[in-house]
PyMOL Python script that loads the backbone (N, CA, C, O; Angstrom):
from pymol import cmd

cmd.read_pdbstr("""\
ATOM      1  N   MET A   1       1.076  -1.292   0.042  1.00  0.00           N
ATOM      2  CA  MET A   1      -0.096  -0.109   0.076  1.00  0.00           C
ATOM      3  C   MET A   1       0.851   1.736   0.100  1.00  0.00           C
ATOM      4  O   MET A   1       0.634   2.914  -0.183  1.00  0.00           O
ATOM      5  N   ASN A   2       1.951   0.818   0.658  1.00  0.00           N
ATOM      6  CA  ASN A   2       2.641   2.431   0.476  1.00  0.00           C
ATOM      7  C   ASN A   2       3.784   3.122  -0.402  1.00  0.00           C
ATOM      8  O   ASN A   2       4.459   4.149  -0.333  1.00  0.00           O
ATOM      9  N   SER A   3       3.607   1.642  -1.567  1.00  0.00           N
ATOM     10  CA  SER A   3       4.286   2.037  -2.743  1.00  0.00           C
ATOM     11  C   SER A   3       3.254   2.499  -3.720  1.00  0.00           C
ATOM     12  O   SER A   3       3.572   2.747  -4.883  1.00  0.00           O
ATOM     13  N   THR A   4       2.168   2.610  -3.335  1.00  0.00           N
ATOM     14  CA  THR A   4       0.856   2.916  -4.433  1.00  0.00           C
ATOM     15  C   THR A   4       0.981   4.384  -4.404  1.00  0.00           C
ATOM     16  O   THR A   4       0.997   4.913  -3.293  1.00  0.00           O
ATOM     17  N   LYS A   5       1.095   5.306  -5.714  1.00  0.00           N
ATOM     18  CA  LYS A   5       0.670   6.600  -5.767  1.00  0.00           C
ATOM     19  C   LYS A   5      -0.877   7.102  -5.330  1.00  0.00           C
ATOM     20  O   LYS A   5      -1.249   8.100  -4.712  1.00  0.00           O
ATOM     21  N   SER A   6      -1.493   6.161  -5.825  1.00  0.00           N
ATOM     22  CA  SER A   6      -3.037   6.713  -5.238  1.00  0.00           C
ATOM     23  C   SER A   6      -3.353   6.120  -3.838  1.00  0.00           C
ATOM     24  O   SER A   6      -2.861   5.129  -3.299  1.00  0.00           O
ATOM     25  N   LYS A   7      -4.624   7.275  -3.236  1.00  0.00           N
ATOM     26  CA  LYS A   7      -4.845   7.491  -2.226  1.00  0.00           C
ATOM     27  C   LYS A   7      -5.456   6.197  -1.786  1.00  0.00           C
ATOM     28  O   LYS A   7      -4.951   5.763  -0.751  1.00  0.00           O
ATOM     29  N   ARG A   8      -6.529   5.378  -2.365  1.00  0.00           N
ATOM     30  CA  ARG A   8      -7.334   4.132  -2.294  1.00  0.00           C
ATOM     31  C   ARG A   8      -7.157   3.067  -3.349  1.00  0.00           C
ATOM     32  O   ARG A   8      -7.164   3.368  -4.542  1.00  0.00           O
ATOM     33  N   ILE A   9      -7.020   1.995  -2.986  1.00  0.00           N
ATOM     34  CA  ILE A   9      -7.464   1.020  -4.241  1.00  0.00           C
ATOM     35  C   ILE A   9      -8.682  -0.075  -3.934  1.00  0.00           C
ATOM     36  O   ILE A   9      -9.138  -0.609  -2.923  1.00  0.00           O
ATOM     37  N   SER A  10      -8.924  -0.113  -5.192  1.00  0.00           N
ATOM     38  CA  SER A  10     -10.345  -1.006  -4.958  1.00  0.00           C
ATOM     39  C   SER A  10      -9.884  -2.368  -6.107  1.00  0.00           C
ATOM     40  O   SER A  10      -9.049  -2.301  -7.009  1.00  0.00           O
ATOM     41  N   ILE A  11     -10.707  -3.527  -5.724  1.00  0.00           N
ATOM     42  CA  ILE A  11      -9.816  -4.569  -6.154  1.00  0.00           C
ATOM     43  C   ILE A  11     -11.579  -5.530  -6.106  1.00  0.00           C
ATOM     44  O   ILE A  11     -11.991  -5.685  -4.957  1.00  0.00           O
ATOM     45  N   LYS A  12     -12.247  -5.946  -6.919  1.00  0.00           N
ATOM     46  CA  LYS A  12     -13.102  -6.805  -7.279  1.00  0.00           C
ATOM     47  C   LYS A  12     -12.915  -7.769  -5.796  1.00  0.00           C
ATOM     48  O   LYS A  12     -11.740  -8.044  -5.555  1.00  0.00           O
ATOM     49  N   LEU A  13     -13.678  -8.163  -5.052  1.00  0.00           N
ATOM     50  CA  LEU A  13     -13.903  -9.398  -4.079  1.00  0.00           C
ATOM     51  C   LEU A  13     -13.457 -10.567  -4.712  1.00  0.00           C
ATOM     52  O   LEU A  13     -12.444 -11.152  -4.328  1.00  0.00           O
ATOM     53  N   ARG A  14     -14.132 -10.946  -5.644  1.00  0.00           N
ATOM     54  CA  ARG A  14     -13.582 -12.104  -6.546  1.00  0.00           C
ATOM     55  C   ARG A  14     -12.539 -12.423  -6.983  1.00  0.00           C
ATOM     56  O   ARG A  14     -12.292 -13.607  -7.207  1.00  0.00           O
ATOM     57  N   THR A  15     -11.455 -11.211  -7.269  1.00  0.00           N
ATOM     58  CA  THR A  15      -9.939 -11.416  -8.153  1.00  0.00           C
ATOM     59  C   THR A  15      -9.662 -11.408  -7.081  1.00  0.00           C
ATOM     60  O   THR A  15      -8.868 -12.340  -6.955  1.00  0.00           O
ATOM     61  N   LEU A  16      -9.854 -10.748  -5.779  1.00  0.00           N
ATOM     62  CA  LEU A  16      -8.784 -10.591  -4.480  1.00  0.00           C
ATOM     63  C   LEU A  16      -8.637 -12.028  -3.793  1.00  0.00           C
ATOM     64  O   LEU A  16      -7.592 -12.421  -3.273  1.00  0.00           O
ATOM     65  N   LEU A  17     -10.259 -13.021  -3.888  1.00  0.00           N
ATOM     66  CA  LEU A  17      -9.776 -14.215  -3.636  1.00  0.00           C
ATOM     67  C   LEU A  17      -9.043 -15.420  -4.315  1.00  0.00           C
ATOM     68  O   LEU A  17      -8.506 -16.442  -3.887  1.00  0.00           O
ATOM     69  N   ARG A  18      -9.245 -14.876  -5.545  1.00  0.00           N
ATOM     70  CA  ARG A  18      -8.292 -15.640  -6.499  1.00  0.00           C
ATOM     71  C   ARG A  18      -6.946 -15.672  -6.327  1.00  0.00           C
ATOM     72  O   ARG A  18      -6.144 -16.596  -6.192  1.00  0.00           O
ATOM     73  N   TYR A  19      -6.829 -14.268  -6.365  1.00  0.00           N
ATOM     74  CA  TYR A  19      -5.093 -13.657  -6.172  1.00  0.00           C
ATOM     75  C   TYR A  19      -4.610 -14.651  -4.872  1.00  0.00           C
ATOM     76  O   TYR A  19      -3.670 -15.442  -4.957  1.00  0.00           O
ATOM     77  N   THR A  20      -5.486 -14.442  -3.592  1.00  0.00           N
ATOM     78  CA  THR A  20      -5.011 -15.022  -2.729  1.00  0.00           C
ATOM     79  C   THR A  20      -4.826 -16.120  -2.531  1.00  0.00           C
ATOM     80  O   THR A  20      -3.980 -16.505  -1.724  1.00  0.00           O
ATOM     81  N   TYR A  21      -5.934 -17.275  -3.555  1.00  0.00           N
ATOM     82  CA  TYR A  21      -5.764 -18.677  -3.289  1.00  0.00           C
ATOM     83  C   TYR A  21      -4.538 -18.752  -4.069  1.00  0.00           C
ATOM     84  O   TYR A  21      -3.623 -19.202  -3.379  1.00  0.00           O
ATOM     85  N   VAL A  22      -4.207 -18.485  -5.206  1.00  0.00           N
ATOM     86  CA  VAL A  22      -2.966 -18.706  -6.258  1.00  0.00           C
ATOM     87  C   VAL A  22      -1.515 -18.223  -5.263  1.00  0.00           C
ATOM     88  O   VAL A  22      -0.449 -18.824  -5.400  1.00  0.00           O
ATOM     89  N   SER A  23      -1.661 -17.195  -4.388  1.00  0.00           N
ATOM     90  CA  SER A  23      -0.447 -16.738  -4.157  1.00  0.00           C
ATOM     91  C   SER A  23      -0.478 -17.884  -2.725  1.00  0.00           C
ATOM     92  O   SER A  23       0.548 -17.713  -2.067  1.00  0.00           O
ATOM     93  N   TYR A  24      -0.988 -18.494  -2.386  1.00  0.00           N
ATOM     94  CA  TYR A  24      -1.127 -19.342  -0.998  1.00  0.00           C
ATOM     95  C   TYR A  24      -1.012 -20.873  -1.481  1.00  0.00           C
ATOM     96  O   TYR A  24      -0.442 -21.694  -0.763  1.00  0.00           O
ATOM     97  N   VAL A  25      -1.591 -21.246  -2.765  1.00  0.00           N
ATOM     98  CA  VAL A  25      -1.223 -22.754  -3.190  1.00  0.00           C
ATOM     99  C   VAL A  25       0.378 -22.782  -4.293  1.00  0.00           C
ATOM    100  O   VAL A  25       0.908 -23.844  -4.620  1.00  0.00           O
ATOM    101  N   LYS A  26       0.769 -21.780  -4.597  1.00  0.00           N
ATOM    102  CA  LYS A  26       2.063 -21.328  -5.585  1.00  0.00           C
ATOM    103  C   LYS A  26       2.993 -21.235  -4.560  1.00  0.00           C
ATOM    104  O   LYS A  26       4.055 -21.832  -4.733  1.00  0.00           O
ATOM    105  N   LYS A  27       2.794 -20.501  -3.338  1.00  0.00           N
ATOM    106  CA  LYS A  27       3.764 -20.163  -2.538  1.00  0.00           C
ATOM    107  C   LYS A  27       4.373 -19.015  -2.785  1.00  0.00           C
ATOM    108  O   LYS A  27       5.564 -19.005  -2.473  1.00  0.00           O
ATOM    109  N   THR A  28       3.819 -17.759  -3.379  1.00  0.00           N
ATOM    110  CA  THR A  28       4.583 -16.982  -4.222  1.00  0.00           C
ATOM    111  C   THR A  28       4.079 -15.479  -3.913  1.00  0.00           C
ATOM    112  O   THR A  28       2.849 -15.491  -3.872  1.00  0.00           O
ATOM    113  N   THR A  29       4.574 -14.260  -3.695  1.00  0.00           N
ATOM    114  CA  THR A  29       4.192 -13.011  -3.652  1.00  0.00           C
ATOM    115  C   THR A  29       4.450 -12.356  -4.703  1.00  0.00           C
ATOM    116  O   THR A  29       4.129 -11.170  -4.632  1.00  0.00           O
ATOM    117  N   ASP A  30       4.967 -12.728  -5.770  1.00  0.00           N
ATOM    118  CA  ASP A  30       5.530 -11.835  -6.846  1.00  0.00           C
ATOM    119  C   ASP A  30       3.944 -11.741  -7.619  1.00  0.00           C
ATOM    120  O   ASP A  30       3.385 -12.738  -8.075  1.00  0.00           O
ATOM    121  N   ILE A  31       3.406 -10.469  -7.659  1.00  0.00           N
ATOM    122  CA  ILE A  31       2.522 -10.186  -8.391  1.00  0.00           C
ATOM    123  C   ILE A  31       2.129 -10.357  -9.789  1.00  0.00           C
ATOM    124  O   ILE A  31       0.978 -10.502 -10.201  1.00  0.00           O
ATOM    125  N   SER A  32       3.450 -10.318 -10.631  1.00  0.00           N
ATOM    126  CA  SER A  32       3.288 -10.890 -12.392  1.00  0.00           C
ATOM    127  C   SER A  32       2.849 -12.118 -12.265  1.00  0.00           C
ATOM    128  O   SER A  32       2.007 -12.541 -13.058  1.00  0.00           O
ATOM    129  N   VAL A  33       3.419 -13.023 -11.086  1.00  0.00           N
ATOM    130  CA  VAL A  33       3.281 -14.714 -11.512  1.00  0.00           C
ATOM    131  C   VAL A  33       2.095 -15.012 -10.774  1.00  0.00           C
ATOM    132  O   VAL A  33       1.630 -16.048 -11.249  1.00  0.00           O
ATOM    133  N   ILE A  34       1.424 -14.614  -9.884  1.00  0.00           N
ATOM    134  CA  ILE A  34       0.131 -14.821  -9.519  1.00  0.00           C
ATOM    135  C   ILE A  34      -0.980 -14.207 -10.592  1.00  0.00           C
ATOM    136  O   ILE A  34      -2.067 -14.749 -10.789  1.00  0.00           O
ATOM    137  N   ARG A  35      -0.549 -13.022 -11.240  1.00  0.00           N
ATOM    138  CA  ARG A  35      -1.751 -12.399 -12.337  1.00  0.00           C
ATOM    139  C   ARG A  35      -1.478 -13.733 -13.672  1.00  0.00           C
ATOM    140  O   ARG A  35      -2.376 -14.193 -14.377  1.00  0.00           O
ATOM    141  N   GLY A  36      -0.508 -13.993 -13.706  1.00  0.00           N
ATOM    142  CA  GLY A  36      -0.333 -14.969 -14.805  1.00  0.00           C
ATOM    143  C   GLY A  36      -0.782 -16.585 -14.759  1.00  0.00           C
ATOM    144  O   GLY A  36      -1.027 -17.310 -15.724  1.00  0.00           O
ATOM    145  N   LEU A  37      -0.813 -16.927 -13.304  1.00  0.00           N
ATOM    146  CA  LEU A  37      -1.500 -18.034 -12.898  1.00  0.00           C
ATOM    147  C   LEU A  37      -2.951 -17.896 -12.826  1.00  0.00           C
ATOM    148  O   LEU A  37      -3.568 -18.824 -13.350  1.00  0.00           O
ATOM    149  N   VAL A  38      -3.473 -17.191 -12.432  1.00  0.00           N
ATOM    150  CA  VAL A  38      -4.830 -16.682 -12.375  1.00  0.00           C
ATOM    151  C   VAL A  38      -5.989 -17.537 -13.159  1.00  0.00           C
ATOM    152  O   VAL A  38      -6.792 -18.378 -12.755  1.00  0.00           O
ATOM    153  N   PRO A  39      -5.732 -16.948 -14.497  1.00  0.00           N
ATOM    154  CA  PRO A  39      -6.516 -18.122 -15.281  1.00  0.00           C
ATOM    155  C   PRO A  39      -6.295 -19.434 -15.211  1.00  0.00           C
ATOM    156  O   PRO A  39      -7.231 -20.101 -15.652  1.00  0.00           O
ATOM    157  N   ARG A  40      -5.293 -20.096 -14.770  1.00  0.00           N
ATOM    158  CA  ARG A  40      -4.895 -21.636 -14.880  1.00  0.00           C
ATOM    159  C   ARG A  40      -5.610 -22.246 -13.489  1.00  0.00           C
ATOM    160  O   ARG A  40      -6.351 -23.229 -13.452  1.00  0.00           O
ATOM    161  N   VAL A  41      -5.272 -21.566 -12.565  1.00  0.00           N
ATOM    162  CA  VAL A  41      -5.780 -22.143 -10.970  1.00  0.00           C
ATOM    163  C   VAL A  41      -6.991 -21.852 -10.792  1.00  0.00           C
ATOM    164  O   VAL A  41      -7.382 -20.700 -10.983  1.00  0.00           O
ATOM    165  N   ARG A  42      -7.743 -22.747 -10.430  1.00  0.00           N
ATOM    166  CA  ARG A  42      -9.457 -22.115 -10.158  1.00  0.00           C
ATOM    167  C   ARG A  42      -9.457 -22.777  -8.524  1.00  0.00           C
ATOM    168  O   ARG A  42      -9.066 -23.891  -8.176  1.00  0.00           O
ATOM    169  N   PRO A  43     -10.103 -21.548  -7.585  1.00  0.00           N
ATOM    170  CA  PRO A  43     -10.452 -22.338  -5.898  1.00  0.00           C
ATOM    171  C   PRO A  43     -11.375 -22.948  -6.246  1.00  0.00           C
ATOM    172  O   PRO A  43     -12.047 -22.935  -7.278  1.00  0.00           O
ATOM    173  N   PRO A  44     -11.427 -23.785  -4.902  1.00  0.00           N
ATOM    174  CA  PRO A  44     -12.514 -24.651  -4.951  1.00  0.00           C
ATOM    175  C   PRO A  44     -13.625 -24.295  -4.779  1.00  0.00           C
ATOM    176  O   PRO A  44     -13.546 -23.182  -4.258  1.00  0.00           O
ATOM    177  N   ALA A  45     -14.901 -24.644  -4.936  1.00  0.00           N
ATOM    178  CA  ALA A  45     -16.154 -24.421  -4.882  1.00  0.00           C
ATOM    179  C   ALA A  45     -16.847 -24.052  -3.360  1.00  0.00           C
ATOM    180  O   ALA A  45     -17.924 -23.496  -3.140  1.00  0.00           O
ATOM    181  N   TRP A  46     -15.843 -24.562  -2.406  1.00  0.00           N
ATOM    182  CA  TRP A  46     -16.273 -24.496  -1.289  1.00  0.00           C
ATOM    183  C   TRP A  46     -15.594 -23.151  -0.377  1.00  0.00           C
ATOM    184  O   TRP A  46     -15.633 -22.902   0.828  1.00  0.00           O
ATOM    185  N   LEU A  47     -14.779 -22.212  -1.883  1.00  0.00           N
ATOM    186  CA  LEU A  47     -14.248 -21.138  -1.248  1.00  0.00           C
ATOM    187  C   LEU A  47     -14.806 -20.193  -2.367  1.00  0.00           C
ATOM    188  O   LEU A  47     -14.124 -19.209  -2.652  1.00  0.00           O
ATOM    189  N   THR A  48     -16.080 -20.423  -3.075  1.00  0.00           N
ATOM    190  CA  THR A  48     -16.400 -19.276  -3.940  1.00  0.00           C
ATOM    191  C   THR A  48     -18.006 -19.220  -3.948  1.00  0.00           C
ATOM    192  O   THR A  48     -18.725 -18.882  -4.888  1.00  0.00           O
ATOM    193  N   ASN A  49     -18.412 -19.665  -2.573  1.00  0.00           N
ATOM    194  CA  ASN A  49     -19.812 -19.312  -2.365  1.00  0.00           C
ATOM    195  C   ASN A  49     -20.139 -18.253  -1.498  1.00  0.00           C
ATOM    196  O   ASN A  49     -19.358 -17.710  -0.717  1.00  0.00           O
ATOM    197  N   GLN A  50     -21.167 -18.018  -1.646  1.00  0.00           N
ATOM    198  CA  GLN A  50     -21.681 -16.682  -0.917  1.00  0.00           C
ATOM    199  C   GLN A  50     -21.672 -16.289   0.733  1.00  0.00           C
ATOM    200  O   GLN A  50     -21.688 -15.203   1.312  1.00  0.00           O
ATOM    201  N   TYR A  51     -21.640 -17.594   1.177  1.00  0.00           N
ATOM    202  CA  TYR A  51     -21.262 -17.258   2.931  1.00  0.00           C
ATOM    203  C   TYR A  51     -19.719 -17.170   2.929  1.00  0.00           C
ATOM    204  O   TYR A  51     -19.217 -16.456   3.798  1.00  0.00           O
ATOM    205  N   TYR A  52     -18.885 -17.824   2.036  1.00  0.00           N
ATOM    206  CA  TYR A  52     -17.504 -17.557   2.572  1.00  0.00           C
ATOM    207  C   TYR A  52     -17.103 -16.019   2.083  1.00  0.00           C
ATOM    208  O   TYR A  52     -16.175 -15.450   2.658  1.00  0.00           O
ATOM    209  N   TYR A  53     -17.967 -15.232   0.796  1.00  0.00           N
ATOM    210  CA  TYR A  53     -17.477 -14.455   0.587  1.00  0.00           C
ATOM    211  C   TYR A  53     -18.193 -13.200   1.783  1.00  0.00           C
ATOM    212  O   TYR A  53     -17.644 -12.112   1.959  1.00  0.00           O
ATOM    213  N   ARG A  54     -19.007 -13.462   2.240  1.00  0.00           N
ATOM    214  CA  ARG A  54     -19.557 -12.601   3.590  1.00  0.00           C
ATOM    215  C   ARG A  54     -18.848 -12.384   4.677  1.00  0.00           C
ATOM    216  O   ARG A  54     -18.920 -11.335   5.318  1.00  0.00           O
ATOM    217  N   GLU A  55     -17.989 -13.507   5.020  1.00  0.00           N
ATOM    218  CA  GLU A  55     -17.246 -13.889   5.855  1.00  0.00           C
ATOM    219  C   GLU A  55     -15.653 -13.099   5.750  1.00  0.00           C
ATOM    220  O   GLU A  55     -15.155 -12.370   6.608  1.00  0.00           O
ATOM    221  N   ILE A  56     -14.932 -13.584   4.142  1.00  0.00           N
ATOM    222  CA  ILE A  56     -14.002 -12.438   3.742  1.00  0.00           C
ATOM    223  C   ILE A  56     -14.570 -10.922   4.166  1.00  0.00           C
ATOM    224  O   ILE A  56     -13.973 -10.253   5.011  1.00  0.00           O
ATOM    225  N   GLU A  57     -15.853 -10.417   3.459  1.00  0.00           N
ATOM    226  CA  GLU A  57     -15.714  -9.017   3.736  1.00  0.00           C
ATOM    227  C   GLU A  57     -15.864  -8.847   5.744  1.00  0.00           C
ATOM    228  O   GLU A  57     -15.163  -7.868   6.001  1.00  0.00           O
ATOM    229  N   ARG A  58     -16.116  -9.078   6.310  1.00  0.00           N
ATOM    230  CA  ARG A  58     -16.309  -9.087   7.650  1.00  0.00           C
ATOM    231  C   ARG A  58     -14.851  -9.237   8.087  1.00  0.00           C
ATOM    232  O   ARG A  58     -14.517  -8.393   8.919  1.00  0.00           O
ATOM    233  N   VAL A  59     -14.067  -9.958   7.790  1.00  0.00           N
ATOM    234  CA  VAL A  59     -12.316  -9.948   8.423  1.00  0.00           C
ATOM    235  C   VAL A  59     -12.116  -8.809   7.569  1.00  0.00           C
ATOM    236  O   VAL A  59     -11.748  -7.969   8.390  1.00  0.00           O
ATOM    237  N   LEU A  60     -12.120  -8.349   6.663  1.00  0.00           N
ATOM    238  CA  LEU A  60     -11.563  -7.217   5.758  1.00  0.00           C
ATOM    239  C   LEU A  60     -11.690  -6.160   6.503  1.00  0.00           C
ATOM    240  O   LEU A  60     -10.677  -5.541   6.828  1.00  0.00           O
ATOM    241  N   ARG A  61     -13.133  -5.687   6.977  1.00  0.00           N
ATOM    242  CA  ARG A  61     -13.786  -4.932   7.548  1.00  0.00           C
ATOM    243  C   ARG A  61     -13.293  -4.525   8.751  1.00  0.00           C
ATOM    244  O   ARG A  61     -13.047  -3.350   9.024  1.00  0.00           O
ATOM    245  N   ASP A  62     -13.071  -5.866   9.803  1.00  0.00           N
ATOM    246  CA  ASP A  62     -12.700  -5.576  11.166  1.00  0.00           C
ATOM    247  C   ASP A  62     -10.808  -5.648  10.997  1.00  0.00           C
ATOM    248  O   ASP A  62     -10.188  -5.091  11.904  1.00  0.00           O
ATOM    249  N   LYS A  63      -9.971  -6.327   9.850  1.00  0.00           N
ATOM    250  CA  LYS A  63      -8.834  -6.422  10.367  1.00  0.00           C
ATOM    251  C   LYS A  63      -8.020  -5.024   9.265  1.00  0.00           C
ATOM    252  O   LYS A  63      -6.853  -4.636   9.323  1.00  0.00           O
ATOM    253  N   PHE A  64      -8.874  -4.649   8.556  1.00  0.00           N
ATOM    254  CA  PHE A  64      -7.801  -3.616   7.455  1.00  0.00           C
ATOM    255  C   PHE A  64      -8.944  -2.629   7.240  1.00  0.00           C
ATOM    256  O   PHE A  64      -8.867  -2.090   6.136  1.00  0.00           O
ATOM    257  N   ASP A  65      -9.936  -2.255   7.949  1.00  0.00           N
ATOM    258  CA  ASP A  65     -10.464  -1.190   7.679  1.00  0.00           C
ATOM    259  C   ASP A  65     -11.348  -1.040   6.481  1.00  0.00           C
ATOM    260  O   ASP A  65     -11.867   0.048   6.232  1.00  0.00           O
ATOM    261  N   ALA A  66     -11.529  -2.054   5.760  1.00  0.00           N
ATOM    262  CA  ALA A  66     -11.687  -1.696   4.231  1.00  0.00           C
ATOM    263  C   ALA A  66     -13.060  -1.338   4.414  1.00  0.00           C
ATOM    264  O   ALA A  66     -13.569  -1.271   5.533  1.00  0.00           O
ATOM    265  N   LYS A  67     -13.921  -1.015   2.929  1.00  0.00           N
ATOM    266  CA  LYS A  67     -15.190  -0.374   2.517  1.00  0.00           C
ATOM    267  C   LYS A  67     -15.172  -1.327   1.673  1.00  0.00           C
ATOM    268  O   LYS A  67     -14.215  -1.667   0.978  1.00  0.00           O
ATOM    269  N   ILE A  68     -16.556  -1.931   1.714  1.00  0.00           N
ATOM    270  CA  ILE A  68     -17.444  -2.533   0.430  1.00  0.00           C
ATOM    271  C   ILE A  68     -18.225  -2.320  -0.104  1.00  0.00           C
ATOM    272  O   ILE A  68     -19.264  -2.396   0.551  1.00  0.00           O
ATOM    273  N   GLU A  69     -18.374  -1.989  -1.313  1.00  0.00           N
ATOM    274  CA  GLU A  69     -18.760  -1.063  -2.154  1.00  0.00           C
ATOM    275  C   GLU A  69     -19.321  -1.834  -3.213  1.00  0.00           C
ATOM    276  O   GLU A  69     -18.504  -2.512  -3.837  1.00  0.00           O
ATOM    277  N   THR A  70     -20.762  -1.912  -3.644  1.00  0.00           N
ATOM    278  CA  THR A  70     -21.396  -2.594  -4.908  1.00  0.00           C
ATOM    279  C   THR A  70     -21.275  -1.478  -5.882  1.00  0.00           C
ATOM    280  O   THR A  70     -21.431  -0.267  -5.720  1.00  0.00           O
ATOM    281  N   ARG A  71     -20.872  -2.362  -7.215  1.00  0.00           N
ATOM    282  CA  ARG A  71     -21.277  -1.519  -8.382  1.00  0.00           C
ATOM    283  C   ARG A  71     -21.304  -2.292  -9.649  1.00  0.00           C
ATOM    284  O   ARG A  71     -20.463  -3.116 -10.009  1.00  0.00           O
ATOM    285  N   ARG A  72     -22.507  -1.877 -10.357  1.00  0.00           N
ATOM    286  CA  ARG A  72     -22.675  -2.886 -11.616  1.00  0.00           C
ATOM    287  C   ARG A  72     -22.507  -4.057 -10.833  1.00  0.00           C
ATOM    288  O   ARG A  72     -21.566  -4.820 -11.053  1.00  0.00           O
ATOM    289  N   GLN A  73     -23.545  -4.317  -9.715  1.00  0.00           N
ATOM    290  CA  GLN A  73     -23.537  -5.453  -8.986  1.00  0.00           C
ATOM    291  C   GLN A  73     -22.391  -6.459  -9.168  1.00  0.00           C
ATOM    292  O   GLN A  73     -22.560  -7.604  -9.587  1.00  0.00           O
ATOM    293  N   LEU A  74     -21.375  -6.002  -8.863  1.00  0.00           N
ATOM    294  CA  LEU A  74     -20.128  -6.650  -8.039  1.00  0.00           C
ATOM    295  C   LEU A  74     -19.492  -6.255  -6.891  1.00  0.00           C
ATOM    296  O   LEU A  74     -19.310  -5.054  -6.691  1.00  0.00           O
ATOM    297  N   ARG A  75     -19.163  -7.001  -6.184  1.00  0.00           N
ATOM    298  CA  ARG A  75     -18.639  -6.499  -4.765  1.00  0.00           C
ATOM    299  C   ARG A  75     -17.029  -5.962  -4.970  1.00  0.00           C
ATOM    300  O   ARG A  75     -16.255  -6.558  -5.720  1.00  0.00           O
ATOM    301  N   TYR A  76     -16.686  -4.893  -4.284  1.00  0.00           N
ATOM    302  CA  TYR A  76     -15.416  -3.956  -4.801  1.00  0.00           C
ATOM    303  C   TYR A  76     -15.189  -3.967  -2.938  1.00  0.00           C
ATOM    304  O   TYR A  76     -16.036  -3.805  -2.059  1.00  0.00           O
ATOM    305  N   VAL A  77     -13.301  -4.296  -2.803  1.00  0.00           N
ATOM    306  CA  VAL A  77     -13.112  -3.792  -1.641  1.00  0.00           C
ATOM    307  C   VAL A  77     -12.295  -2.653  -1.821  1.00  0.00           C
ATOM    308  O   VAL A  77     -11.768  -2.461  -2.917  1.00  0.00           O
ATOM    309  N   VAL A  78     -12.156  -2.010  -1.039  1.00  0.00           N
ATOM    310  CA  VAL A  78     -11.744  -0.655  -1.393  1.00  0.00           C
ATOM    311  C   VAL A  78     -10.982  -0.416  -0.139  1.00  0.00           C
ATOM    312  O   VAL A  78     -11.668  -0.297   0.876  1.00  0.00           O
ATOM    313  N   LEU A  79      -9.624  -0.320  -0.013  1.00  0.00           N
ATOM    314  CA  LEU A  79      -8.702  -0.142   1.073  1.00  0.00           C
ATOM    315  C   LEU A  79      -8.211   1.499   0.927  1.00  0.00           C
ATOM    316  O   LEU A  79      -8.034   2.080  -0.144  1.00  0.00           O
ATOM    317  N   HIS A  80      -8.060   2.014   2.131  1.00  0.00           N
ATOM    318  CA  HIS A  80      -7.537   3.631   2.116  1.00  0.00           C
ATOM    319  C   HIS A  80      -5.949   3.712   2.408  1.00  0.00           C
ATOM    320  O   HIS A  80      -5.309   2.833   2.986  1.00  0.00           O
ATOM    321  N   LYS A  81      -5.518   4.720   1.989  1.00  0.00           N
ATOM    322  CA  LYS A  81      -3.911   4.427   2.457  1.00  0.00           C
ATOM    323  C   LYS A  81      -3.704   5.192   3.602  1.00  0.00           C
ATOM    324  O   LYS A  81      -3.968   6.390   3.492  1.00  0.00           O
ATOM    325  N   THR A  82      -3.217   4.714   4.877  1.00  0.00           N
ATOM    326  CA  THR A  82      -2.989   5.540   5.888  1.00  0.00           C
ATOM    327  C   THR A  82      -1.450   5.897   5.882  1.00  0.00           C
ATOM    328  O   THR A  82      -0.514   5.210   5.471  1.00  0.00           O
ATOM    329  N   ARG A  83      -1.438   7.271   6.501  1.00  0.00           N
ATOM    330  CA  ARG A  83       0.033   8.321   6.881  1.00  0.00           C
ATOM    331  C   ARG A  83       0.538   7.395   7.774  1.00  0.00           C
ATOM    332  O   ARG A  83       1.595   7.618   8.363  1.00  0.00           O
TER     333      ARG A  83
END
""", "prot")
cmd.dss("prot")
cmd.show_as("cartoon", "prot")
cmd.util.cbc("prot")
cmd.orient("prot")
């Protein structure tokens, strides 16, 4: 977050889940590798249901002070840069 130029970052909740799953499975934090593997690696169905998404939203709100927005019927996670 500190290396970004913008004051806020927004990402689709679904994309965030897929990125974190690929990062966990392949044991990497290199964003270019993760972005390349996302189309090839699918998270299991038990991770991609609405109950799990709601739990992720709750944890993001509590731990990272994230805001959850709905845009064009998709859920976005908005993280604000702190000083």
